[in-house]
C-alpha positions as CSV (number, residue, x, y, z in Angstrom):
1,M,35.8,12.5,70.3
2,K,36.3,9.5,67.6
3,K,33.3,7.7,69.5
4,Q,30.9,10.4,69.0
5,L,32.3,11.1,65.1
6,L,31.6,7.3,64.3
7,A,28.3,7.3,65.9
8,A,27.3,10.4,64.4
9,T,28.3,8.6,60.8
10,A,26.6,6.0,61.7
11,V,22.9,7.8,62.2
12,L,24.0,9.8,58.9
13,A,24.0,6.2,57.4
14,C,20.9,4.5,58.7
15,F,19.1,8.0,57.9
16,A,20.5,8.0,53.9
17,G,19.7,4.4,53.8
18,A,15.7,5.1,55.0
19,A,15.6,7.8,52.9
20,Q,16.6,5.7,49.7
21,A,14.5,3.2,51.0
22,Q,11.3,5.2,50.0
23,S,12.6,5.2,46.3
24,A,10.5,2.4,44.6
25,S,10.3,0.6,41.0
26,Y,7.1,0.4,39.2
27,A,6.8,-1.2,35.5
28,I,4.1,0.4,33.4
29,D,0.7,-1.5,32.8
30,P,0.3,-1.3,29.3
31,G,-3.4,-2.6,29.8
32,H,-3.7,0.6,31.4
33,T,-1.2,2.8,30.5
34,F,-1.9,4.9,26.5
35,V,-0.2,7.3,24.4
36,T,-2.6,9.6,22.3
37,F,-2.2,12.5,19.9
38,E,-4.5,14.6,18.3
39,V,-4.1,16.9,15.3
40,L,-6.5,19.7,13.6
41,H,-7.2,17.6,10.2
42,F,-7.3,20.6,6.9
43,G,-9.0,23.0,9.4
44,T,-12.0,20.8,9.4
45,S,-12.0,18.2,12.6
46,T,-9.6,16.2,14.6
47,A,-7.6,13.2,13.7
48,R,-6.8,11.2,16.2
49,G,-4.4,7.9,17.0
50,R,-2.8,6.1,19.8
51,F,-0.4,3.9,20.1
52,D,-0.8,0.2,21.0
53,K,2.5,-1.2,22.2
54,K,4.3,0.2,24.9
55,E,7.0,-0.8,27.8
56,G,8.9,1.3,30.8
57,T,9.7,2.1,34.1
58,V,9.6,4.6,37.1
59,Q,11.0,5.2,39.7
60,F,9.0,7.0,42.4
61,D,10.0,8.4,45.5
62,R,7.0,10.4,47.3
63,A,9.3,11.2,50.3
64,G,11.9,12.6,48.4
65,K,9.8,14.1,46.1
66,T,11.7,12.6,43.3
67,G,11.4,10.2,40.4
68,K,12.4,9.3,36.7
69,V,10.5,7.4,34.0
70,D,11.7,5.4,30.8
71,I,9.0,4.9,28.2
72,T,10.2,3.5,25.2
73,I,6.4,3.1,22.4
74,D,6.5,0.9,19.2
75,M,5.7,3.0,16.3
76,A,4.5,0.6,14.0
77,S,1.8,0.1,16.5
78,I,0.2,2.8,15.8
79,N,-3.8,2.5,16.2
80,T,-6.4,4.9,14.3
81,G,-8.9,2.5,13.4
82,V,-9.0,3.2,10.3
83,A,-6.2,0.5,8.4
84,G,-4.9,3.0,5.3
85,F,-4.6,6.2,7.8
86,N,-2.5,3.5,10.1
87,T,-0.2,2.9,6.8
88,H,0.2,6.7,6.1
89,L,1.0,7.4,9.1
90,S,3.1,4.4,10.1
91,G,5.0,5.3,6.4
92,K,8.2,8.2,5.5
93,D,5.5,11.4,5.4
94,F,5.0,10.8,8.9
95,F,6.3,8.4,12.0
96,N,8.2,6.5,9.4
97,A,8.3,3.4,11.4
98,T,10.7,1.3,9.3
99,E,13.6,3.6,10.3
100,F,12.5,4.9,13.6
101,P,11.1,1.5,15.1
102,T,10.8,3.2,18.7
103,A,10.6,6.7,20.3
104,K,11.3,7.3,23.5
105,F,10.8,9.4,26.5
106,T,13.2,9.9,29.2
107,S,12.6,11.9,32.2
108,D,14.5,12.5,36.2
109,K,12.7,15.1,36.8
110,F,9.3,15.5,39.0
111,S,7.4,18.4,40.4
112,F,5.5,18.0,42.6
113,A,1.8,20.4,44.0
114,G,1.3,18.7,47.7
115,D,1.9,15.1,47.3
116,K,1.1,14.6,44.0
117,V,3.2,14.5,41.0
118,S,2.2,17.9,39.2
119,E,4.4,17.6,36.1
120,V,7.1,15.4,34.5
121,S,10.1,17.2,32.3
122,G,11.8,15.2,30.2
123,T,13.2,14.6,26.7
124,L,11.2,13.0,24.0
125,T,13.0,11.2,20.8
126,L,11.4,10.2,17.7
127,L,12.8,9.8,14.4
128,G,15.9,10.9,16.2
129,K,15.7,14.0,17.6
130,S,15.6,14.7,21.1
131,N,13.3,17.5,22.5
132,P,12.4,18.7,25.7
133,V,8.9,18.3,26.9
134,T,7.1,18.7,29.9
135,L,3.9,16.9,30.5
136,K,1.7,17.9,32.6
137,A,-0.3,16.2,34.4
138,A,-4.4,16.4,34.4
139,N,-4.6,13.9,37.7
140,F,-2.4,11.8,39.8
141,N,-2.8,9.1,42.6
142,C,-1.6,5.8,44.0
143,Y,-3.8,3.3,45.5
144,E,-3.7,-0.4,46.7
145,N,-4.8,-2.4,43.7
146,P,-7.0,-5.2,45.2
147,R,-6.4,-7.8,42.7
148,L,-2.4,-7.4,42.3
149,K,-2.3,-6.6,45.8
150,R,0.3,-4.1,45.6
151,E,0.7,-0.1,44.7
152,V,0.0,1.2,41.7
153,C,0.8,4.7,40.9
154,G,-0.6,6.9,37.7
155,G,-2.5,9.6,35.6
156,D,-3.6,11.5,33.3
157,F,-0.5,13.9,31.4
158,E,-0.7,16.1,28.3
159,T,1.8,18.4,26.3
160,T,1.5,19.6,22.8
161,I,4.3,19.4,20.7
162,L,5.8,20.8,17.5
163,R,6.0,17.8,14.9
164,S,8.2,20.1,12.5
165,Q,10.6,20.1,15.7
166,Y,11.2,16.4,15.0
167,G,11.4,16.9,11.2
168,M,8.1,15.7,10.8
169,N,7.1,18.0,8.3
170,Y,4.7,16.7,5.4
171,G,1.2,18.3,5.0
172,L,2.5,21.9,6.8
173,P,0.8,24.5,7.2
174,N,-2.6,22.8,5.9
175,I,-2.0,20.3,8.4
176,P,-0.5,21.7,11.8
177,D,2.2,21.6,13.5
178,S,0.8,21.7,16.8
179,V,0.5,18.2,18.1
180,R,-1.8,17.3,21.5
181,L,0.2,13.8,22.9
182,T,-2.4,12.7,26.2
183,V,-0.3,10.0,28.6
184,Q,-2.6,7.9,30.5
185,I,-0.4,5.7,32.7
186,E,-0.3,3.2,35.4
187,A,2.3,1.6,36.9
188,V,2.8,-1.7,39.4
189,K,5.2,-1.6,42.3
190,Q,7.6,-4.2,41.4
């Protein structure tokens, strides 16, 4: 009986080790990862911008259908294509990049449709306030990068947040509360 128990324990340990081996670490590729936003500007046109500096990691287990994300965004790296607008947005009226130099998205909940990630639910911390956010995948894929000779996974994700939930109240209601966020991400297996 004791031998059978030891054998069963050894088999379970092997299976547990195999399941854990499926999880892999990925580093965000900053050249293929962009965080952009869109908001209606006084009801006339859509103002768009992006953050040029970001870093982070992804833990991804396709077989186990689990994952973790940790992305940090440099708020002073805002880029709308208009220097004066960048200055206003990074100032106290909006992102207050001096007092809050980074925003952060963390998640440990991935949802799948088949073997593809369909959404990632987590927490967005902006201006010192944290709120739940679900990023829905418009597409998701993994491929073997011919140049790097490593697997790369990523996709396009989007959500809508209310900026007032983070204390960003400047211009309300003339500048709407709803902000569309899109995240184009690729991460390289380490």
